[in-house]
CHARMM internal coordinates of N, CA and C (Angstrom, degrees):
IC EDIT
DIST 1 N 1 CA 1.4803
DIST 1 CA 1 C 1.4988
ANGL 1 N 1 CA 1 C 108.78
DIST 1 C 2 N 1.3555
ANGL 1 CA 1 C 2 N 119.60
DIHE 1 N 1 CA 1 C 2 N -24.26
DIST 2 N 2 CA 1.4388
ANGL 1 C 2 N 2 CA 116.55
DIHE 1 CA 1 C 2 N 2 CA 175.72
DIST 2 CA 2 C 1.5557
ANGL 2 N 2 CA 2 C 118.25
DIHE 1 C 2 N 2 CA 2 C -57.93
DIST 2 C 3 N 1.3182
ANGL 2 CA 2 C 3 N 112.41
DIHE 2 N 2 CA 2 C 3 N -41.99
DIST 3 N 3 CA 1.5247
ANGL 2 C 3 N 3 CA 115.97
DIHE 2 CA 2 C 3 N 3 CA 175.22
DIST 3 CA 3 C 1.4202
ANGL 3 N 3 CA 3 C 116.98
DIHE 2 C 3 N 3 CA 3 C -54.13
DIST 3 C 4 N 1.4199
ANGL 3 CA 3 C 4 N 112.13
DIHE 3 N 3 CA 3 C 4 N -42.02
DIST 4 N 4 CA 1.5326
ANGL 3 C 4 N 4 CA 116.81
DIHE 3 CA 3 C 4 N 4 CA -177.73
DIST 4 CA 4 C 1.5318
ANGL 4 N 4 CA 4 C 108.71
DIHE 3 C 4 N 4 CA 4 C -71.89
DIST 4 C 5 N 1.3256
ANGL 4 CA 4 C 5 N 118.21
DIHE 4 N 4 CA 4 C 5 N -33.02
DIST 5 N 5 CA 1.5202
ANGL 4 C 5 N 5 CA 118.23
DIHE 4 CA 4 C 5 N 5 CA 179.94
DIST 5 CA 5 C 1.5931
ANGL 5 N 5 CA 5 C 107.04
DIHE 4 C 5 N 5 CA 5 C -71.80
DIST 5 C 6 N 1.2955
ANGL 5 CA 5 C 6 N 116.54
DIHE 5 N 5 CA 5 C 6 N -35.73
DIST 6 N 6 CA 1.5619
ANGL 5 C 6 N 6 CA 119.55
DIHE 5 CA 5 C 6 N 6 CA 177.23
DIST 6 CA 6 C 1.5806
ANGL 6 N 6 CA 6 C 109.09
DIHE 5 C 6 N 6 CA 6 C -60.99
DIST 6 C 7 N 1.4856
ANGL 6 CA 6 C 7 N 115.61
DIHE 6 N 6 CA 6 C 7 N -48.66
DIST 7 N 7 CA 1.3592
ANGL 6 C 7 N 7 CA 119.39
DIHE 6 CA 6 C 7 N 7 CA -177.47
DIST 7 CA 7 C 1.5650
ANGL 7 N 7 CA 7 C 107.89
DIHE 6 C 7 N 7 CA 7 C -61.44
DIST 7 C 8 N 1.3225
ANGL 7 CA 7 C 8 N 119.36
DIHE 7 N 7 CA 7 C 8 N -42.78
DIST 8 N 8 CA 1.4147
ANGL 7 C 8 N 8 CA 125.42
DIHE 7 CA 7 C 8 N 8 CA 178.13
DIST 8 CA 8 C 1.4431
ANGL 8 N 8 CA 8 C 111.71
DIHE 7 C 8 N 8 CA 8 C -55.03
DIST 8 C 9 N 1.3649
ANGL 8 CA 8 C 9 N 118.92
DIHE 8 N 8 CA 8 C 9 N -51.04
DIST 9 N 9 CA 1.3719
ANGL 8 C 9 N 9 CA 122.40
DIHE 8 CA 8 C 9 N 9 CA -175.84
DIST 9 CA 9 C 1.5232
ANGL 9 N 9 CA 9 C 115.23
DIHE 8 C 9 N 9 CA 9 C -66.50
DIST 9 C 10 N 1.5313
ANGL 9 CA 9 C 10 N 115.50
DIHE 9 N 9 CA 9 C 10 N -31.86
DIST 10 N 10 CA 1.4251
ANGL 9 C 10 N 10 CA 123.18
DIHE 9 CA 9 C 10 N 10 CA 178.82
DIST 10 CA 10 C 1.5679
ANGL 10 N 10 CA 10 C 106.34
DIHE 9 C 10 N 10 CA 10 C -73.86
DIST 10 C 11 N 1.3146
ANGL 10 CA 10 C 11 N 118.54
DIHE 10 N 10 CA 10 C 11 N -38.87
DIST 11 N 11 CA 1.4256
ANGL 10 C 11 N 11 CA 116.34
DIHE 10 CA 10 C 11 N 11 CA 174.23
DIST 11 CA 11 C 1.4435
ANGL 11 N 11 CA 11 C 117.04
DIHE 10 C 11 N 11 CA 11 C -62.52
DIST 11 C 12 N 1.3521
ANGL 11 CA 11 C 12 N 115.67
DIHE 11 N 11 CA 11 C 12 N -43.53
DIST 12 N 12 CA 1.4805
ANGL 11 C 12 N 12 CA 122.76
DIHE 11 CA 11 C 12 N 12 CA -177.61
DIST 12 CA 12 C 1.4724
ANGL 12 N 12 CA 12 C 108.07
DIHE 11 C 12 N 12 CA 12 C -60.06
DIST 12 C 13 N 1.3770
ANGL 12 CA 12 C 13 N 120.49
DIHE 12 N 12 CA 12 C 13 N -46.92
DIST 13 N 13 CA 1.3660
ANGL 12 C 13 N 13 CA 126.54
DIHE 12 CA 12 C 13 N 13 CA 177.17
DIST 13 CA 13 C 1.6064
ANGL 13 N 13 CA 13 C 113.63
DIHE 12 C 13 N 13 CA 13 C -55.98
DIST 13 C 14 N 1.2976
ANGL 13 CA 13 C 14 N 110.90
DIHE 13 N 13 CA 13 C 14 N -49.60
DIST 14 N 14 CA 1.4559
ANGL 13 C 14 N 14 CA 118.31
DIHE 13 CA 13 C 14 N 14 CA 171.58
DIST 14 CA 14 C 1.4941
ANGL 14 N 14 CA 14 C 113.46
DIHE 13 C 14 N 14 CA 14 C -53.31
DIST 14 C 15 N 1.2430
ANGL 14 CA 14 C 15 N 116.27
DIHE 14 N 14 CA 14 C 15 N -45.37
DIST 15 N 15 CA 1.5554
ANGL 14 C 15 N 15 CA 121.94
DIHE 14 CA 14 C 15 N 15 CA 179.31
DIST 15 CA 15 C 1.4292
ANGL 15 N 15 CA 15 C 113.53
DIHE 14 C 15 N 15 CA 15 C -63.32
DIST 15 C 16 N 1.3467
ANGL 15 CA 15 C 16 N 116.55
DIHE 15 N 15 CA 15 C 16 N -41.90
DIST 16 N 16 CA 1.4739
ANGL 15 C 16 N 16 CA 122.51
DIHE 15 CA 15 C 16 N 16 CA 177.67
DIST 16 CA 16 C 1.5150
ANGL 16 N 16 CA 16 C 111.81
DIHE 15 C 16 N 16 CA 16 C -66.85
DIST 16 C 17 N 1.3624
ANGL 16 CA 16 C 17 N 117.03
DIHE 16 N 16 CA 16 C 17 N -42.30
DIST 17 N 17 CA 1.4454
ANGL 16 C 17 N 17 CA 119.58
DIHE 16 CA 16 C 17 N 17 CA -178.86
DIST 17 CA 17 C 1.5611
ANGL 17 N 17 CA 17 C 108.56
DIHE 16 C 17 N 17 CA 17 C -69.39
DIST 17 C 18 N 1.2514
ANGL 17 CA 17 C 18 N 118.60
DIHE 17 N 17 CA 17 C 18 N -35.06
DIST 18 N 18 CA 1.5170
ANGL 17 C 18 N 18 CA 121.93
DIHE 17 CA 17 C 18 N 18 CA 168.87
DIST 18 CA 18 C 1.4133
ANGL 18 N 18 CA 18 C 115.75
DIHE 17 C 18 N 18 CA 18 C -57.79
DIST 18 C 19 N 1.3176
ANGL 18 CA 18 C 19 N 118.06
DIHE 18 N 18 CA 18 C 19 N -48.81
DIST 19 N 19 CA 1.4010
ANGL 18 C 19 N 19 CA 120.22
DIHE 18 CA 18 C 19 N 19 CA -177.76
DIST 19 CA 19 C 1.5676
ANGL 19 N 19 CA 19 C 110.08
DIHE 18 C 19 N 19 CA 19 C -65.93
DIST 19 C 20 N 1.3277
ANGL 19 CA 19 C 20 N 115.21
DIHE 19 N 19 CA 19 C 20 N -36.57
DIST 20 N 20 CA 1.4625
ANGL 19 C 20 N 20 CA 117.55
DIHE 19 CA 19 C 20 N 20 CA -178.83
DIST 20 CA 20 C 1.4696
ANGL 20 N 20 CA 20 C 106.98
DIHE 19 C 20 N 20 CA 20 C -69.89
DIST 20 C 21 N 1.2840
ANGL 20 CA 20 C 21 N 124.55
DIHE 20 N 20 CA 20 C 21 N -44.06
DIST 21 N 21 CA 1.4433
ANGL 20 C 21 N 21 CA 124.20
DIHE 20 CA 20 C 21 N 21 CA 177.73
DIST 21 CA 21 C 1.5221
ANGL 21 N 21 CA 21 C 111.36
DIHE 20 C 21 N 21 CA 21 C -59.26
DIST 21 C 22 N 1.3169
ANGL 21 CA 21 C 22 N 114.62
DIHE 21 N 21 CA 21 C 22 N -48.55
DIST 22 N 22 CA 1.5663
ANGL 21 C 22 N 22 CA 119.34
DIHE 21 CA 21 C 22 N 22 CA 173.46
DIST 22 CA 22 C 1.4313
ANGL 22 N 22 CA 22 C 112.05
DIHE 21 C 22 N 22 CA 22 C -47.72
DIST 22 C 23 N 1.3368
ANGL 22 CA 22 C 23 N 119.98
DIHE 22 N 22 CA 22 C 23 N -50.33
DIST 23 N 23 CA 1.4719
ANGL 22 C 23 N 23 CA 124.34
DIHE 22 CA 22 C 23 N 23 CA -178.52
DIST 23 CA 23 C 1.4458
ANGL 23 N 23 CA 23 C 109.77
DIHE 22 C 23 N 23 CA 23 C -58.49
DIST 23 C 24 N 1.4448
ANGL 23 CA 23 C 24 N 118.15
DIHE 23 N 23 CA 23 C 24 N -51.48
DIST 24 N 24 CA 1.3501
ANGL 23 C 24 N 24 CA 122.20
DIHE 23 CA 23 C 24 N 24 CA 178.50
DIST 24 CA 24 C 1.4912
ANGL 24 N 24 CA 24 C 114.50
DIHE 23 C 24 N 24 CA 24 C -61.89
DIST 24 C 25 N 1.2945
ANGL 24 CA 24 C 25 N 123.15
DIHE 24 N 24 CA 24 C 25 N -31.02
DIST 25 N 25 CA 1.4692
ANGL 24 C 25 N 25 CA 127.16
DIHE 24 CA 24 C 25 N 25 CA 174.82
DIST 25 CA 25 C 1.4218
ANGL 25 N 25 CA 25 C 110.43
DIHE 24 C 25 N 25 CA 25 C -71.35
DIST 25 C 26 N 1.2743
ANGL 25 CA 25 C 26 N 123.49
DIHE 25 N 25 CA 25 C 26 N -38.54
DIST 26 N 26 CA 1.4348
ANGL 25 C 26 N 26 CA 128.87
DIHE 25 CA 25 C 26 N 26 CA 176.33
DIST 26 CA 26 C 1.5316
ANGL 26 N 26 CA 26 C 113.74
DIHE 25 C 26 N 26 CA 26 C -64.16
DIST 26 C 27 N 1.4020
ANGL 26 CA 26 C 27 N 116.91
DIHE 26 N 26 CA 26 C 27 N -37.91
DIST 27 N 27 CA 1.3914
ANGL 26 C 27 N 27 CA 128.42
DIHE 26 CA 26 C 27 N 27 CA -176.16
DIST 27 CA 27 C 1.5424
ANGL 27 N 27 CA 27 C 105.43
DIHE 26 C 27 N 27 CA 27 C -75.42
DIST 27 C 28 N 1.3028
ANGL 27 CA 27 C 28 N 122.21
DIHE 27 N 27 CA 27 C 28 N -43.69
DIST 28 N 28 CA 1.3567
ANGL 27 C 28 N 28 CA 127.40
DIHE 27 CA 27 C 28 N 28 CA -178.73
DIST 28 CA 28 C 1.6215
ANGL 28 N 28 CA 28 C 112.34
DIHE 27 C 28 N 28 CA 28 C -73.59
DIST 28 C 29 N 1.2780
ANGL 28 CA 28 C 29 N 115.39
DIHE 28 N 28 CA 28 C 29 N -37.07
DIST 29 N 29 CA 1.4085
ANGL 28 C 29 N 29 CA 120.73
DIHE 28 CA 28 C 29 N 29 CA 171.83
DIST 29 CA 29 C 1.6607
ANGL 29 N 29 CA 29 C 114.47
DIHE 28 C 29 N 29 CA 29 C -64.08
DIST 29 C 30 N 1.2618
ANGL 29 CA 29 C 30 N 114.45
DIHE 29 N 29 CA 29 C 30 N -33.80
DIST 30 N 30 CA 1.4807
ANGL 29 C 30 N 30 CA 121.14
DIHE 29 CA 29 C 30 N 30 CA -179.21
DIST 30 CA 30 C 1.5490
ANGL 30 N 30 CA 30 C 106.47
DIHE 29 C 30 N 30 CA 30 C -76.35
DIST 30 C 31 N 1.3838
ANGL 30 CA 30 C 31 N 114.85
DIHE 30 N 30 CA 30 C 31 N -39.78
DIST 31 N 31 CA 1.4896
ANGL 30 C 31 N 31 CA 118.24
DIHE 30 CA 30 C 31 N 31 CA 174.77
DIST 31 CA 31 C 1.4035
ANGL 31 N 31 CA 31 C 114.85
DIHE 30 C 31 N 31 CA 31 C -59.74
DIST 31 C 32 N 1.2324
ANGL 31 CA 31 C 32 N 115.62
DIHE 31 N 31 CA 31 C 32 N -52.57
DIST 32 N 32 CA 1.4941
ANGL 31 C 32 N 32 CA 128.34
DIHE 31 CA 31 C 32 N 32 CA 176.26
DIST 32 CA 32 C 1.6624
ANGL 32 N 32 CA 32 C 109.63
DIHE 31 C 32 N 32 CA 32 C -52.90
DIST 32 C 33 N 1.2729
ANGL 32 CA 32 C 33 N 115.08
DIHE 32 N 32 CA 32 C 33 N -53.42
DIST 33 N 33 CA 1.4748
ANGL 32 C 33 N 33 CA 123.30
DIHE 32 CA 32 C 33 N 33 CA -179.18
DIST 33 CA 33 C 1.5683
ANGL 33 N 33 CA 33 C 110.07
DIHE 32 C 33 N 33 CA 33 C -61.17
DIST 33 C 34 N 1.3112
ANGL 33 CA 33 C 34 N 117.97
DIHE 33 N 33 CA 33 C 34 N -39.45
DIST 34 N 34 CA 1.4378
ANGL 33 C 34 N 34 CA 124.24
DIHE 33 CA 33 C 34 N 34 CA 170.15
DIST 34 CA 34 C 1.4830
ANGL 34 N 34 CA 34 C 112.58
DIHE 33 C 34 N 34 CA 34 C -56.87
DIST 34 C 35 N 1.2711
ANGL 34 CA 34 C 35 N 113.74
DIHE 34 N 34 CA 34 C 35 N -49.57
DIST 35 N 35 CA 1.5939
ANGL 34 C 35 N 35 CA 118.30
DIHE 34 CA 34 C 35 N 35 CA -176.57
DIST 35 CA 35 C 1.4926
ANGL 35 N 35 CA 35 C 111.59
DIHE 34 C 35 N 35 CA 35 C -65.85
DIST 35 C 36 N 1.4251
ANGL 35 CA 35 C 36 N 113.76
DIHE 35 N 35 CA 35 C 36 N -39.68
DIST 36 N 36 CA 1.3854
ANGL 35 C 36 N 36 CA 119.56
DIHE 35 CA 35 C 36 N 36 CA 178.95
DIST 36 CA 36 C 1.5095
ANGL 36 N 36 CA 36 C 113.85
DIHE 35 C 36 N 36 CA 36 C -65.08
DIST 36 C 37 N 1.3603
ANGL 36 CA 36 C 37 N 115.86
DIHE 36 N 36 CA 36 C 37 N -37.08
DIST 37 N 37 CA 1.4674
ANGL 36 C 37 N 37 CA 121.99
DIHE 36 CA 36 C 37 N 37 CA 179.42
DIST 37 CA 37 C 1.5800
ANGL 37 N 37 CA 37 C 105.22
DIHE 36 C 37 N 37 CA 37 C -68.13
DIST 37 C 38 N 1.3503
ANGL 37 CA 37 C 38 N 122.32
DIHE 37 N 37 CA 37 C 38 N -48.53
DIST 38 N 38 CA 1.4112
ANGL 37 C 38 N 38 CA 123.52
DIHE 37 CA 37 C 38 N 38 CA 179.71
DIST 38 CA 38 C 1.3629
ANGL 38 N 38 CA 38 C 116.07
DIHE 37 C 38 N 38 CA 38 C -57.48
DIST 38 C 39 N 1.4269
ANGL 38 CA 38 C 39 N 114.22
DIHE 38 N 38 CA 38 C 39 N -38.73
DIST 39 N 39 CA 1.5083
ANGL 38 C 39 N 39 CA 116.14
DIHE 38 CA 38 C 39 N 39 CA 176.67
DIST 39 CA 39 C 1.4795
ANGL 39 N 39 CA 39 C 112.69
DIHE 38 C 39 N 39 CA 39 C -72.31
DIST 39 C 40 N 1.2472
ANGL 39 CA 39 C 40 N 121.25
DIHE 39 N 39 CA 39 C 40 N -37.27
DIST 40 N 40 CA 1.4505
ANGL 39 C 40 N 40 CA 121.70
DIHE 39 CA 39 C 40 N 40 CA 174.30
DIST 40 CA 40 C 1.4893
ANGL 40 N 40 CA 40 C 113.03
DIHE 39 C 40 N 40 CA 40 C -61.84
DIST 40 C 41 N 1.3992
ANGL 40 CA 40 C 41 N 113.36
DIHE 40 N 40 CA 40 C 41 N -46.26
DIST 41 N 41 CA 1.4843
ANGL 40 C 41 N 41 CA 114.32
DIHE 40 CA 40 C 41 N 41 CA 176.17
DIST 41 CA 41 C 1.5898
ANGL 41 N 41 CA 41 C 115.90
DIHE 40 C 41 N 41 CA 41 C -60.44
DIST 41 C 42 N 1.3475
ANGL 41 CA 41 C 42 N 112.76
DIHE 41 N 41 CA 41 C 42 N -37.75
DIST 42 N 42 CA 1.4092
ANGL 41 C 42 N 42 CA 114.23
DIHE 41 CA 41 C 42 N 42 CA 176.24
DIST 42 CA 42 C 1.5503
ANGL 42 N 42 CA 42 C 114.31
DIHE 41 C 42 N 42 CA 42 C -68.06
DIST 42 C 43 N 1.3664
ANGL 42 CA 42 C 43 N 114.41
DIHE 42 N 42 CA 42 C 43 N -41.82
DIST 43 N 43 CA 1.4881
ANGL 42 C 43 N 43 CA 115.76
DIHE 42 CA 42 C 43 N 43 CA 177.72
DIST 43 CA 43 C 1.5713
ANGL 43 N 43 CA 43 C 112.57
DIHE 42 C 43 N 43 CA 43 C -65.40
DIST 43 C 44 N 1.2386
ANGL 43 CA 43 C 44 N 115.43
DIHE 43 N 43 CA 43 C 44 N -32.01
DIST 44 N 44 CA 1.5582
ANGL 43 C 44 N 44 CA 119.29
DIHE 43 CA 43 C 44 N 44 CA 173.02
DIST 44 CA 44 C 1.5144
ANGL 44 N 44 CA 44 C 113.96
DIHE 43 C 44 N 44 CA 44 C -70.35
DIST 44 C 45 N 1.2233
ANGL 44 CA 44 C 45 N 118.22
DIHE 44 N 44 CA 44 C 45 N -32.14
DIST 45 N 45 CA 1.4467
ANGL 44 C 45 N 45 CA 123.96
DIHE 44 CA 44 C 45 N 45 CA 177.80
DIST 45 CA 45 C 1.5149
ANGL 45 N 45 CA 45 C 107.23
DIHE 44 C 45 N 45 CA 45 C -72.42
DIST 45 C 46 N 1.2597
ANGL 45 CA 45 C 46 N 119.96
DIHE 45 N 45 CA 45 C 46 N -47.13
DIST 46 N 46 CA 1.4998
ANGL 45 C 46 N 46 CA 125.30
DIHE 45 CA 45 C 46 N 46 CA 179.13
DIST 46 CA 46 C 1.6054
ANGL 46 N 46 CA 46 C 111.14
DIHE 45 C 46 N 46 CA 46 C -61.41
DIST 46 C 47 N 1.3974
ANGL 46 CA 46 C 47 N 110.89
DIHE 46 N 46 CA 46 C 47 N -41.19
DIST 47 N 47 CA 1.4473
ANGL 46 C 47 N 47 CA 115.24
DIHE 46 CA 46 C 47 N 47 CA 174.34
DIST 47 CA 47 C 1.4557
ANGL 47 N 47 CA 47 C 114.26
DIHE 46 C 47 N 47 CA 47 C -58.42
DIST 47 C 48 N 1.4402
ANGL 47 CA 47 C 48 N 116.21
DIHE 47 N 47 CA 47 C 48 N -43.63
DIST 48 N 48 CA 1.3804
ANGL 47 C 48 N 48 CA 122.36
DIHE 47 CA 47 C 48 N 48 CA -171.65
DIST 48 CA 48 C 1.4454
ANGL 48 N 48 CA 48 C 109.07
DIHE 47 C 48 N 48 CA 48 C -69.46
DIST 48 C 49 N 1.3969
ANGL 48 CA 48 C 49 N 116.37
DIHE 48 N 48 CA 48 C 49 N -39.67
DIST 49 N 49 CA 1.5419
ANGL 48 C 49 N 49 CA 122.60
DIHE 48 CA 48 C 49 N 49 CA 177.48
DIST 49 CA 49 C 1.5995
ANGL 49 N 49 CA 49 C 107.97
DIHE 48 C 49 N 49 CA 49 C -60.79
DIST 49 C 50 N 1.3095
ANGL 49 CA 49 C 50 N 110.17
DIHE 49 N 49 CA 49 C 50 N -44.01
DIST 50 N 50 CA 1.5869
ANGL 49 C 50 N 50 CA 113.67
DIHE 49 CA 49 C 50 N 50 CA -176.77
DIST 50 CA 50 C 1.4669
ANGL 50 N 50 CA 50 C 113.06
DIHE 49 C 50 N 50 CA 50 C -64.55
DIST 50 C 51 N 1.4466
ANGL 50 CA 50 C 51 N 112.92
DIHE 50 N 50 CA 50 C 51 N -33.98
DIST 51 N 51 CA 1.5173
ANGL 50 C 51 N 51 CA 112.76
DIHE 50 CA 50 C 51 N 51 CA -178.36
DIST 51 CA 51 C 1.5249
ANGL 51 N 51 CA 51 C 110.07
DIHE 50 C 51 N 51 CA 51 C -80.73
DIST 51 C 52 N 1.2865
ANGL 51 CA 51 C 52 N 119.80
DIHE 51 N 51 CA 51 C 52 N -21.68
DIST 52 N 52 CA 1.4329
ANGL 51 C 52 N 52 CA 123.64
DIHE 51 CA 51 C 52 N 52 CA 172.98
DIST 52 CA 52 C 1.6159
ANGL 52 N 52 CA 52 C 117.31
DIHE 51 C 52 N 52 CA 52 C -62.13
DIST 52 C 53 N 1.3824
ANGL 52 CA 52 C 53 N 104.89
DIHE 52 N 52 CA 52 C 53 N -39.44
DIST 53 N 53 CA 1.4929
ANGL 52 C 53 N 53 CA 113.42
DIHE 52 CA 52 C 53 N 53 CA -179.94
DIST 53 CA 53 C 1.4983
ANGL 53 N 53 CA 53 C 109.80
DIHE 52 C 53 N 53 CA 53 C -74.41
DIST 53 C 54 N 1.2485
ANGL 53 CA 53 C 54 N 126.30
DIHE 53 N 53 CA 53 C 54 N -17.26
DIST 54 N 54 CA 1.4295
ANGL 53 C 54 N 54 CA 119.38
DIHE 53 CA 53 C 54 N 54 CA 176.03
DIST 54 CA 54 C 1.3936
ANGL 54 N 54 CA 54 C 120.92
DIHE 53 C 54 N 54 CA 54 C -83.33
END
COOR INIT
IC SEED 1 N 1 CA 1 C
IC BUILD
């Protein structure tokens, strides 16, 4: 039975690490997506202002 408990513990730790990495990945993706959106919005605003001046 000791072997099965060891396998169970290892798989549980792997699962927890995977969940943690997944959460971090989602947070980082959301952060980068927001930055990209803000950058695109700012670029569009500058382009619009530049076009109005011509």
